[in-house]
Backbone atoms as SQL, in Angstrom:
CREATE TABLE atoms (id INTEGER PRIMARY KEY, chain TEXT, resi INTEGER, resn TEXT, atom TEXT, x REAL, y REAL, z REAL);
INSERT INTO atoms VALUES
  (1, 'A', 1, 'MET', 'N', 5.265, 6.787, -14.347),
  (2, 'A', 1, 'MET', 'CA', 5.320, 5.516, -13.639),
  (3, 'A', 1, 'MET', 'C', 6.538, 5.494, -12.724),
  (4, 'A', 2, 'ILE', 'N', 6.327, 5.134, -11.495),
  (5, 'A', 2, 'ILE', 'CA', 7.399, 5.035, -10.514),
  (6, 'A', 2, 'ILE', 'C', 8.056, 3.670, -10.645),
  (7, 'A', 3, 'ASP', 'N', 9.389, 3.655, -10.631),
  (8, 'A', 3, 'ASP', 'CA', 10.118, 2.391, -10.719),
  (9, 'A', 3, 'ASP', 'C', 10.269, 1.721, -9.361),
  (10, 'A', 4, 'ARG', 'N', 10.370, 2.532, -8.313),
  (11, 'A', 4, 'ARG', 'CA', 10.673, 1.994, -6.986),
  (12, 'A', 4, 'ARG', 'C', 10.020, 2.871, -5.924),
  (13, 'A', 5, 'LEU', 'N', 9.443, 2.260, -4.908),
  (14, 'A', 5, 'LEU', 'CA', 8.879, 3.002, -3.787),
  (15, 'A', 5, 'LEU', 'C', 9.997, 3.254, -2.782),
  (16, 'A', 6, 'LEU', 'N', 10.298, 4.510, -2.560),
  (17, 'A', 6, 'LEU', 'CA', 11.386, 4.880, -1.668),
  (18, 'A', 6, 'LEU', 'C', 10.847, 5.245, -0.293),
  (19, 'A', 7, 'GLY', 'N', 11.695, 5.166, 0.692),
  (20, 'A', 7, 'GLY', 'CA', 11.322, 5.521, 2.051),
  (21, 'A', 7, 'GLY', 'C', 10.825, 4.322, 2.828),
  (22, 'A', 8, 'LYS', 'N', 10.458, 4.580, 4.055),
  (23, 'A', 8, 'LYS', 'CA', 9.976, 3.517, 4.935),
  (24, 'A', 8, 'LYS', 'C', 8.584, 3.092, 4.479),
  (25, 'A', 9, 'LYS', 'N', 8.371, 1.773, 4.417),
  (26, 'A', 9, 'LYS', 'CA', 7.084, 1.268, 3.938),
  (27, 'A', 9, 'LYS', 'C', 6.768, -0.074, 4.578),
  (28, 'A', 10, 'VAL', 'N', 5.492, -0.441, 4.484),
  (29, 'A', 10, 'VAL', 'CA', 5.066, -1.789, 4.844),
  (30, 'A', 10, 'VAL', 'C', 4.420, -2.387, 3.612),
  (31, 'A', 11, 'ILE', 'N', 4.546, -3.702, 3.490),
  (32, 'A', 11, 'ILE', 'CA', 4.027, -4.398, 2.324),
  (33, 'A', 11, 'ILE', 'C', 2.990, -5.409, 2.783),
  (34, 'A', 12, 'GLY', 'N', 1.827, -5.393, 2.150),
  (35, 'A', 12, 'GLY', 'CA', 0.771, -6.337, 2.475),
  (36, 'A', 12, 'GLY', 'C', -0.422, -5.665, 3.132),
  (37, 'A', 13, 'ILE', 'N', -1.563, -6.314, 3.017),
  (38, 'A', 13, 'ILE', 'CA', -2.819, -5.748, 3.501),
  (39, 'A', 13, 'ILE', 'C', -2.850, -5.633, 5.022),
  (40, 'A', 14, 'LYS', 'N', -2.516, -6.716, 5.725),
  (41, 'A', 14, 'LYS', 'CA', -2.577, -6.700, 7.191),
  (42, 'A', 14, 'LYS', 'C', -1.641, -5.657, 7.784),
  (43, 'A', 15, 'GLN', 'N', -0.432, -5.583, 7.261),
  (44, 'A', 15, 'GLN', 'CA', 0.532, -4.619, 7.770),
  (45, 'A', 15, 'GLN', 'C', 0.083, -3.187, 7.487),
  (46, 'A', 16, 'ALA', 'N', -0.503, -2.969, 6.321),
  (47, 'A', 16, 'ALA', 'CA', -0.984, -1.636, 5.964),
  (48, 'A', 16, 'ALA', 'C', -2.136, -1.214, 6.867),
  (49, 'A', 17, 'ILE', 'N', -3.054, -2.125, 7.146),
  (50, 'A', 17, 'ILE', 'CA', -4.178, -1.816, 8.040),
  (51, 'A', 17, 'ILE', 'C', -3.657, -1.423, 9.421),
  (52, 'A', 18, 'LYS', 'N', -2.716, -2.195, 9.936),
  (53, 'A', 18, 'LYS', 'CA', -2.152, -1.916, 11.256),
  (54, 'A', 18, 'LYS', 'C', -1.486, -0.536, 11.280),
  (55, 'A', 19, 'ALA', 'N', -0.687, -0.238, 10.267),
  (56, 'A', 19, 'ALA', 'CA', 0.022, 1.039, 10.211),
  (57, 'A', 19, 'ALA', 'C', -0.946, 2.219, 10.081),
  (58, 'A', 20, 'ILE', 'N', -1.981, 2.082, 9.264),
  (59, 'A', 20, 'ILE', 'CA', -2.956, 3.161, 9.109),
  (60, 'A', 20, 'ILE', 'C', -3.701, 3.386, 10.428),
  (61, 'A', 21, 'ASN', 'N', -4.070, 2.300, 11.101),
  (62, 'A', 21, 'ASN', 'CA', -4.724, 2.439, 12.400),
  (63, 'A', 21, 'ASN', 'C', -3.836, 3.143, 13.421),
  (64, 'A', 22, 'ASN', 'N', -2.513, 3.004, 13.272),
  (65, 'A', 22, 'ASN', 'CA', -1.564, 3.667, 14.163),
  (66, 'A', 22, 'ASN', 'C', -1.236, 5.093, 13.707),
  (67, 'A', 23, 'GLY', 'N', -1.881, 5.545, 12.629),
  (68, 'A', 23, 'GLY', 'CA', -1.674, 6.899, 12.132),
  (69, 'A', 23, 'GLY', 'C', -0.360, 7.109, 11.402),
  (70, 'A', 24, 'GLU', 'N', 0.206, 6.045, 10.845),
  (71, 'A', 24, 'GLU', 'CA', 1.525, 6.126, 10.224),
  (72, 'A', 24, 'GLU', 'C', 1.508, 6.248, 8.702),
  (73, 'A', 25, 'GLY', 'N', 0.382, 6.066, 8.051),
  (74, 'A', 25, 'GLY', 'CA', 0.353, 6.011, 6.591),
  (75, 'A', 25, 'GLY', 'C', 0.272, 7.355, 5.917),
  (76, 'A', 26, 'ILE', 'N', 0.971, 7.459, 4.781),
  (77, 'A', 26, 'ILE', 'CA', 0.916, 8.670, 3.956),
  (78, 'A', 26, 'ILE', 'C', 0.271, 8.367, 2.610),
  (79, 'A', 27, 'VAL', 'N', 0.817, 7.364, 1.896),
  (80, 'A', 27, 'VAL', 'CA', 0.311, 7.004, 0.569),
  (81, 'A', 27, 'VAL', 'C', 0.143, 5.485, 0.513),
  (82, 'A', 28, 'LEU', 'N', -1.037, 5.052, 0.100),
  (83, 'A', 28, 'LEU', 'CA', -1.344, 3.639, -0.064),
  (84, 'A', 28, 'LEU', 'C', -1.337, 3.302, -1.549),
  (85, 'A', 29, 'TYR', 'N', -0.573, 2.285, -1.919),
  (86, 'A', 29, 'TYR', 'CA', -0.558, 1.781, -3.290),
  (87, 'A', 29, 'TYR', 'C', -1.313, 0.454, -3.298),
  (88, 'A', 30, 'ILE', 'N', -2.255, 0.315, -4.227),
  (89, 'A', 30, 'ILE', 'CA', -2.991, -0.944, -4.351),
  (90, 'A', 30, 'ILE', 'C', -2.920, -1.425, -5.801),
  (91, 'A', 31, 'ALA', 'N', -2.881, -2.737, -5.955),
  (92, 'A', 31, 'ALA', 'CA', -2.815, -3.339, -7.284),
  (93, 'A', 31, 'ALA', 'C', -4.223, -3.492, -7.854),
  (94, 'A', 32, 'GLN', 'N', -4.404, -3.097, -9.089),
  (95, 'A', 32, 'GLN', 'CA', -5.707, -3.167, -9.741),
  (96, 'A', 32, 'GLN', 'C', -6.179, -4.593, -9.961),
  (97, 'A', 33, 'ASP', 'N', -5.245, -5.548, -10.062),
  (98, 'A', 33, 'ASP', 'CA', -5.655, -6.928, -10.313),
  (99, 'A', 33, 'ASP', 'C', -5.821, -7.742, -9.022),
  (100, 'A', 34, 'ALA', 'N', -5.709, -7.099, -7.880),
  (101, 'A', 34, 'ALA', 'CA', -5.925, -7.792, -6.600),
  (102, 'A', 34, 'ALA', 'C', -7.425, -7.966, -6.372),
  (103, 'A', 35, 'ASP', 'N', -7.793, -8.979, -5.596),
  (104, 'A', 35, 'ASP', 'CA', -9.192, -9.264, -5.290),
  (105, 'A', 35, 'ASP', 'C', -9.784, -8.110, -4.486),
  (106, 'A', 36, 'ILE', 'N', -10.791, -7.466, -5.021),
  (107, 'A', 36, 'ILE', 'CA', -11.397, -6.307, -4.376),
  (108, 'A', 36, 'ILE', 'C', -11.987, -6.661, -3.012),
  (109, 'A', 37, 'LYS', 'N', -12.413, -7.899, -2.850),
  (110, 'A', 37, 'LYS', 'CA', -12.990, -8.313, -1.563),
  (111, 'A', 37, 'LYS', 'C', -11.978, -8.210, -0.436),
  (112, 'A', 38, 'VAL', 'N', -10.730, -8.519, -0.710),
  (113, 'A', 38, 'VAL', 'CA', -9.711, -8.446, 0.331),
  (114, 'A', 38, 'VAL', 'C', -9.178, -7.029, 0.521),
  (115, 'A', 39, 'LEU', 'N', -9.367, -6.169, -0.472),
  (116, 'A', 39, 'LEU', 'CA', -8.894, -4.790, -0.375),
  (117, 'A', 39, 'LEU', 'C', -9.922, -3.824, 0.200),
  (118, 'A', 40, 'THR', 'N', -11.190, -4.218, 0.232),
  (119, 'A', 40, 'THR', 'CA', -12.265, -3.306, 0.615),
  (120, 'A', 40, 'THR', 'C', -12.036, -2.662, 1.981),
  (121, 'A', 41, 'LYS', 'N', -11.735, -3.456, 2.988),
  (122, 'A', 41, 'LYS', 'CA', -11.535, -2.920, 4.338),
  (123, 'A', 41, 'LYS', 'C', -10.376, -1.920, 4.360),
  (124, 'A', 42, 'LEU', 'N', -9.294, -2.264, 3.686),
  (125, 'A', 42, 'LEU', 'CA', -8.121, -1.408, 3.641),
  (126, 'A', 42, 'LEU', 'C', -8.424, -0.080, 2.954),
  (127, 'A', 43, 'VAL', 'N', -9.088, -0.132, 1.820),
  (128, 'A', 43, 'VAL', 'CA', -9.407, 1.083, 1.067),
  (129, 'A', 43, 'VAL', 'C', -10.360, 1.973, 1.870),
  (130, 'A', 44, 'GLU', 'N', -11.368, 1.387, 2.506),
  (131, 'A', 44, 'GLU', 'CA', -12.302, 2.162, 3.324),
  (132, 'A', 44, 'GLU', 'C', -11.585, 2.836, 4.488),
  (133, 'A', 45, 'LEU', 'N', -10.679, 2.111, 5.136),
  (134, 'A', 45, 'LEU', 'CA', -9.909, 2.664, 6.248),
  (135, 'A', 45, 'LEU', 'C', -9.017, 3.813, 5.773),
  (136, 'A', 46, 'ALA', 'N', -8.352, 3.615, 4.646),
  (137, 'A', 46, 'ALA', 'CA', -7.480, 4.663, 4.103),
  (138, 'A', 46, 'ALA', 'C', -8.280, 5.932, 3.794),
  (139, 'A', 47, 'LYS', 'N', -9.448, 5.779, 3.218),
  (140, 'A', 47, 'LYS', 'CA', -10.295, 6.942, 2.921),
  (141, 'A', 47, 'LYS', 'C', -10.726, 7.636, 4.205),
  (142, 'A', 48, 'ALA', 'N', -11.106, 6.855, 5.207),
  (143, 'A', 48, 'ALA', 'CA', -11.558, 7.419, 6.483),
  (144, 'A', 48, 'ALA', 'C', -10.435, 8.182, 7.188),
  (145, 'A', 49, 'LYS', 'N', -9.211, 7.694, 7.047),
  (146, 'A', 49, 'LYS', 'CA', -8.056, 8.326, 7.698),
  (147, 'A', 49, 'LYS', 'C', -7.362, 9.340, 6.781),
  (148, 'A', 50, 'GLU', 'N', -7.964, 9.598, 5.611),
  (149, 'A', 50, 'GLU', 'CA', -7.465, 10.565, 4.637),
  (150, 'A', 50, 'GLU', 'C', -6.048, 10.250, 4.148),
  (151, 'A', 51, 'VAL', 'N', -5.804, 8.963, 3.900),
  (152, 'A', 51, 'VAL', 'CA', -4.541, 8.516, 3.321),
  (153, 'A', 51, 'VAL', 'C', -4.707, 8.524, 1.798),
  (154, 'A', 52, 'GLU', 'N', -3.768, 9.111, 1.109),
  (155, 'A', 52, 'GLU', 'CA', -3.811, 9.156, -0.350),
  (156, 'A', 52, 'GLU', 'C', -3.728, 7.735, -0.911),
  (157, 'A', 53, 'ILE', 'N', -4.538, 7.439, -1.928),
  (158, 'A', 53, 'ILE', 'CA', -4.560, 6.111, -2.542),
  (159, 'A', 53, 'ILE', 'C', -4.149, 6.225, -4.005),
  (160, 'A', 54, 'LYS', 'N', -3.173, 5.398, -4.386),
  (161, 'A', 54, 'LYS', 'CA', -2.727, 5.339, -5.780),
  (162, 'A', 54, 'LYS', 'C', -2.836, 3.894, -6.243),
  (163, 'A', 55, 'THR', 'N', -3.077, 3.716, -7.532),
  (164, 'A', 55, 'THR', 'CA', -3.199, 2.361, -8.064),
  (165, 'A', 55, 'THR', 'C', -2.023, 2.019, -8.976),
  (166, 'A', 56, 'VAL', 'N', -1.729, 0.725, -8.997),
  (167, 'A', 56, 'VAL', 'CA', -0.697, 0.156, -9.854),
  (168, 'A', 56, 'VAL', 'C', -1.389, -0.950, -10.643),
  (169, 'A', 57, 'LYS', 'N', -1.003, -1.153, -11.898),
  (170, 'A', 57, 'LYS', 'CA', -1.694, -2.122, -12.757),
  (171, 'A', 57, 'LYS', 'C', -1.753, -3.536, -12.198),
  (172, 'A', 58, 'THR', 'N', -0.603, -4.074, -11.767),
  (173, 'A', 58, 'THR', 'CA', -0.594, -5.479, -11.356),
  (174, 'A', 58, 'THR', 'C', 0.095, -5.674, -10.007),
  (175, 'A', 59, 'MET', 'N', -0.235, -6.792, -9.364),
  (176, 'A', 59, 'MET', 'CA', 0.408, -7.162, -8.110),
  (177, 'A', 59, 'MET', 'C', 1.902, -7.401, -8.332),
  (178, 'A', 60, 'LYS', 'N', 2.239, -8.005, -9.453),
  (179, 'A', 60, 'LYS', 'CA', 3.636, -8.274, -9.773),
  (180, 'A', 60, 'LYS', 'C', 4.420, -6.960, -9.880),
  (181, 'A', 61, 'GLU', 'N', 3.834, -5.987, -10.551),
  (182, 'A', 61, 'GLU', 'CA', 4.475, -4.683, -10.716),
  (183, 'A', 61, 'GLU', 'C', 4.657, -3.993, -9.353),
  (184, 'A', 62, 'LEU', 'N', 3.648, -4.072, -8.485),
  (185, 'A', 62, 'LEU', 'CA', 3.744, -3.460, -7.161),
  (186, 'A', 62, 'LEU', 'C', 4.819, -4.149, -6.329),
  (187, 'A', 63, 'GLY', 'N', 4.892, -5.466, -6.402),
  (188, 'A', 63, 'GLY', 'CA', 5.943, -6.187, -5.698),
  (189, 'A', 63, 'GLY', 'C', 7.324, -5.749, -6.154),
  (190, 'A', 64, 'LYS', 'N', 7.483, -5.610, -7.451),
  (191, 'A', 64, 'LYS', 'CA', 8.761, -5.168, -8.014),
  (192, 'A', 64, 'LYS', 'C', 9.099, -3.760, -7.533),
  (193, 'A', 65, 'MET', 'N', 8.111, -2.885, -7.472),
  (194, 'A', 65, 'MET', 'CA', 8.326, -1.520, -6.987),
  (195, 'A', 65, 'MET', 'C', 8.766, -1.510, -5.522),
  (196, 'A', 66, 'CYS', 'N', 8.355, -2.536, -4.775),
  (197, 'A', 66, 'CYS', 'CA', 8.717, -2.655, -3.360),
  (198, 'A', 66, 'CYS', 'C', 10.054, -3.351, -3.162),
  (199, 'A', 67, 'GLY', 'N', 10.617, -3.890, -4.239),
  (200, 'A', 67, 'GLY', 'CA', 11.901, -4.562, -4.149),
  (201, 'A', 67, 'GLY', 'C', 11.797, -6.011, -3.706),
  (202, 'A', 68, 'ILE', 'N', 10.633, -6.634, -3.950),
  (203, 'A', 68, 'ILE', 'CA', 10.467, -8.046, -3.617),
  (204, 'A', 68, 'ILE', 'C', 10.196, -8.842, -4.886),
  (205, 'A', 69, 'GLU', 'N', 10.426, -10.137, -4.812),
  (206, 'A', 69, 'GLU', 'CA', 10.310, -11.000, -5.984),
  (207, 'A', 69, 'GLU', 'C', 8.891, -11.538, -6.219),
  (208, 'A', 70, 'VAL', 'N', 7.983, -11.280, -5.294),
  (209, 'A', 70, 'VAL', 'CA', 6.610, -11.765, -5.419),
  (210, 'A', 70, 'VAL', 'C', 5.666, -10.583, -5.538),
  (211, 'A', 71, 'GLY', 'N', 4.447, -10.853, -5.965),
  (212, 'A', 71, 'GLY', 'CA', 3.465, -9.802, -6.105),
  (213, 'A', 71, 'GLY', 'C', 2.943, -9.339, -4.754),
  (214, 'A', 72, 'SER', 'N', 2.366, -8.149, -4.744),
  (215, 'A', 72, 'SER', 'CA', 1.769, -7.601, -3.534),
  (216, 'A', 72, 'SER', 'C', 0.484, -6.878, -3.890),
  (217, 'A', 73, 'ALA', 'N', -0.552, -7.085, -3.079),
  (218, 'A', 73, 'ALA', 'CA', -1.830, -6.423, -3.318),
  (219, 'A', 73, 'ALA', 'C', -1.792, -4.972, -2.846),
  (220, 'A', 74, 'ALA', 'N', -0.955, -4.701, -1.814),
  (221, 'A', 74, 'ALA', 'CA', -0.922, -3.357, -1.235),
  (222, 'A', 74, 'ALA', 'C', 0.446, -3.049, -0.638),
  (223, 'A', 75, 'ALA', 'N', 0.772, -1.772, -0.656),
  (224, 'A', 75, 'ALA', 'CA', 1.986, -1.270, 0.001),
  (225, 'A', 75, 'ALA', 'C', 1.665, 0.122, 0.524),
  (226, 'A', 76, 'LEU', 'N', 2.205, 0.439, 1.683),
  (227, 'A', 76, 'LEU', 'CA', 1.922, 1.718, 2.322),
  (228, 'A', 76, 'LEU', 'C', 3.222, 2.432, 2.638),
  (229, 'A', 77, 'ILE', 'N', 3.339, 3.673, 2.158),
  (230, 'A', 77, 'ILE', 'CA', 4.485, 4.513, 2.503),
  (231, 'A', 77, 'ILE', 'C', 4.185, 5.126, 3.864),
  (232, 'A', 78, 'LEU', 'N', 5.158, 5.012, 4.763),
  (233, 'A', 78, 'LEU', 'CA', 4.975, 5.479, 6.133),
  (234, 'A', 78, 'LEU', 'C', 5.535, 6.877, 6.329),
  (235, 'A', 79, 'GLU', 'N', 4.964, 7.560, 7.288),
  (236, 'A', 79, 'GLU', 'CA', 5.426, 8.886, 7.654),
  (237, 'A', 79, 'GLU', 'C', 6.789, 8.769, 8.318),
  (238, 'A', 80, 'GLU', 'N', 7.723, 9.570, 7.866),
  (239, 'A', 80, 'GLU', 'CA', 9.065, 9.564, 8.460),
  (240, 'A', 80, 'GLU', 'C', 9.042, 10.493, 9.673),
  (241, 'A', 81, 'ILE', 'N', 9.233, 9.927, 10.845),
  (242, 'A', 81, 'ILE', 'CA', 9.235, 10.707, 12.067),
  (243, 'A', 81, 'ILE', 'C', 10.680, 10.933, 12.492),
  (244, 'A', 82, 'CYS', 'N', 11.081, 12.188, 12.583),
  (245, 'A', 82, 'CYS', 'CA', 12.471, 12.527, 12.933),
  (246, 'A', 82, 'CYS', 'C', 12.616, 12.766, 14.419);
């Protein structure tokens, strides 16, 4: 279990969709207790763009891993461009 997501990231479904469309995503984390209806588009896009998908048990746990005090349905680790 990862305690903290390190590196550049975006938090939230809309931000993750935008970043994946821009070709910036490496690993997508999604919360298992998030509403699947709101995650469907994001998960389909990630699969189409060959972004690795990992799951976390709860939105609260994912938020904590991102360093925020609220839950999050999704977080995306971005490609570090040097």
